[in-house]
N, C-alpha and C positions, 0 to 999 in steps of 0.2 A: 805437316809437322805437329799442328795443334791436336789433330785426332790421335796421332801416335802418342803424344804426351798424355792425353786424357786416358788412353788405354793403359799406359804404364802406371798412371796414378790409380786406376781402378784395380789393376793387379796387385799393386802394393797394399791398397786398402783391404783387399780380400785376404792377403797374407796376414795382415794385422788382426783381422776379424776372425780368422780361421780357428784360433784356440777357443774363443768365446762361443762360436757357432758349434764347434765340436762338443763343448761341455753342455750346451743347451740340447743338442741332439741326444747326447748320452743320458742326461738326467731328466729330460723333459719329453722329447718327441718319442724316443724309443719306449719309455714306460707307458706313454699314452697308446702307442700302437700295440704293445703287449697287453694292456688292459682291454683294448677293443677286441683283440683276438680271444682273450679269456672270456669276454662276455658272450661270445658265440659258441662256447663249449660248456660241458657239464663238469668242468674242472673242480675237484674237491680234494679232501685230505688224502684220499687214496691215490690220487694222481700225482701227489708230490714225490713219492718214492718211485712211481712208474708213470711218467708223463704220457706214455703211449696208451694208457687206459682212458685218457680224456677223449671224449667223443665230440665231434662237431654237431651242434644242435641248431645252428642257424639263429633264428629270432625267437626261439622258444622261451629263453629267459626273459625277454621283453614282454612276450605274451603272458608269461607267468606274473609279471609285475602288474599288468593291466587287470588281471583278475584277482589280485591279492588285496583285500581290504586294508591290511596293515600298511601297504605301500601308499594307498590314497590317504590314509590317516596321517602318515608321516609327511606326505607332500603338503597336506593342508596345514599341519602344524608348522612346517618350515616356512610356507608362504605367510602365515600369520605372524611368525616371528620376524620375518624380513620386512613386511609392509607396515608393521606396527613398531617394532623395536628399532628398525633402521632410521626412519624419519625422526623418531623420538630422540635417538642418540645424536643425530645431526643437529636438531634444535637445541638440545642441552649443551652440546659442544659450542654452537654459535653463541648462545647466551653467555656461557662462561668466558668465551673469547672477547665478547663485547664488554663485559664487566672488567676484565683484566686490561683491556686497552683503553679504558676511560682515563682521561687526563688526571683526575684527582685520586686515583687508586695508588696507594703506597704498598710497599713490600711485594711488588709484582713477582719477583723471583721466588719468594717464599710460597705464594699462592699457586704459582705454576707448578712448583715441585709437589705441593700437597695434592693438587688436582691430578697430577700425572702419576702419583704414587700407585694408585690401584692398577694401572696398566702393567706395571712391572712386578706386581705382587703375585705370588704363586696362587693359581686358581684354587688349589685344594685348601689352602689356608683361608682364602676368601670364602669358599663354600662352607667351611666349618663355621665361620663367624655368622654368615647369613642364615645358616640352618638354625642357629640359636635365635637370631632375630625373627625368623619365621615360625618359631615354635608356637603351636596353637594355644599353649597354656602359660608359658613363661616368657614368650618372645616380647621384645621391645615394641614391635609394631602393633601387636594386639593390646599391649598395655596403653599405648597412645590412643588407639581406637576406643578403649574402655573409658578413657577420660571424657570422651565426647558421647558416651552412652551407646556406643556401637558394640555389637557382639563380637566375640573372637572368631577369627577366620582360620580355617585349616589351610594355610597357604600352599603347602606342598602335598597335601592329602586330598584336596578337593579338585576334581578335574576342571572345574570352571576357573579356578584361581591359580593352578599350577603354572600354566604358561605365562600369565601376567607376572607372576613372581620371578620366573626365569628372565623375562624381559627386563624387569626392574634391576635385577642383579647384573645383567649384561650391559645395560646402559651405564650403570654406576661404574663398572669396571673399565669400560672401553672409551668413555667420552673424552678422557684426558688426551688421548692421542690426536683425535680430530681437533680438539681445542687448540693445541699448539699449531696445527696447520692453519686454522682460521686466524690465529694471532699473527702468523707470518703473512697471510693474505691481507689482513687489515693494514699491516705496515706498508704494503705496496701501493695503497690508495693515496694519491697526493692530497695533502692538506688544502691545496689551492681549490680543489673541487668543493670541499666543505665550506670554505670561506666564500666562494662565489655563490653557492646555494644559500648561505645565510644572508648574504647581501641582497639576494633576490627575494628574500622573505620566507624561505623554506624553513619550517620548523624541524624539530628532531625526527619526527616520524617521516616527513617527506625526504629529509636528508638520508635516512636509513633506506627508504624504498627506492629512491632515485639515484643515490650515490653509492651507498655501501653495498647493496645487493648486486647491482650491475658490476661493481668493481670486484666482487667476490665470485663472479661467474666461473672463471677457470678453477678456482678453489672448490666451488660446489661440485664441479664435474669430477674432480679427483676424489674428493671426500665421498661423494655419492656412490661412485663406482667401487671404491675400495671397501666402503662400509657394506654395500650390498653383497659383494663377493665374500667378505668375512662372515656376514650373518647367514648366508646360505650354507656355510660350513659349520653350522651349529652342532656341536658334539659334546664338548667338555662340560658345559653347564648342566644339561640334563643327565649326563652320565654320572656326574659326581653327586648331584642334588637329588634326583628322583629315579635314576636308572630307567628313564623313559615313561614312568607311570605318573600318576595313577590312571589306570585304564587306557594306556597309550596316549595320554593327553599331552605328553612332552616328548614323544618319540619323533626325532627328526630323520631326514633322509640319510645323513651321515651316520647317525646312531644305528639306524636299521641296516645300513651297509656294513657297519662293524659287527652287528649281531649275525648277519648272514655269512660274513666272511671268516670271522674269528671265533664265533660261538658254535655255529652249525657247520662251518667249513665248506659252505657253498660259494666258492670263489667266482664261479660263473655268474651267479645271480648278483653277488656283491659288485662285480665289475659292471654289470648292466645298470645297476643303481647309480654307480659313479658316472657313467656316461649320460644317463638321463639328467643327473644334476649338472654335468658339464654343459649340456645343451641349454638347460633352463638358465644357468648363470650367464652363458654367452649371449642368449637372447635378451636377458635383462640388461646386460652391459651395452649391447647395441642400441636398445631403446633409449637408455639414458644418454648415450652419446649423441643420438639423433635429436633428442629433445633439447639438449643443452648446447649443441654445436653452434647453432645460429646466434644464441645469446653470448656464447663464449667468444 
């Protein structure tokens, strides 16, 4: 009787899950499968009207990427953006959350709104403002540097400074989202732990290292994974600010995929870039989950 009851419950659960599974299959798994098939063909603009003209080329698109120096430049730029901008964004978010969670802070709701405002602001409007801030002659940043006797920097025109400028913009625009998640995580840590640590003689630094950070381990896992996935999808910032320049210094994998697919209409190569990015992102996610699983 118990086994029959459990099978009945399983069938009922499947019926309830069937609509969600169907939607996921239609909008997620089927497009992934279609993209994988496209990456194995030479599908281009001419094949849109006559799909039968698309030829199966196997792994030639992936071989083309391995021999394309622009692809390696885009991969290097993307990894640079992820491994520098991602941790910096998380640290800024954590610092802001700690400040907002301090007992003596007033007007917390106001500050949360102010810090979160860049997240919901249109990127185009933000990019226009930051282009003025980065202006080599009239920009506010160079004006501040001039006060300290430092020469002007061509933030968006110098290949050495273009990607750091993009990272600074991305961190400023996106840290508010993770800040709210860290604020919620800090609220779940019991005050008794801080009181016990203070009674044992632990100072603020030790309480942070041995109470706050372990208590935020699940939050760090979520924030780290979502931030890494979002930063691997770098596209809008260089597309609006630099169009991938100067000298390909800010060309990302997604921007290169856009150029191959929608500028040159090489859909097969664009799909292969998408799958390379998928594999890299999946690998990074698994590494983070493996490193933080024990602590979480």
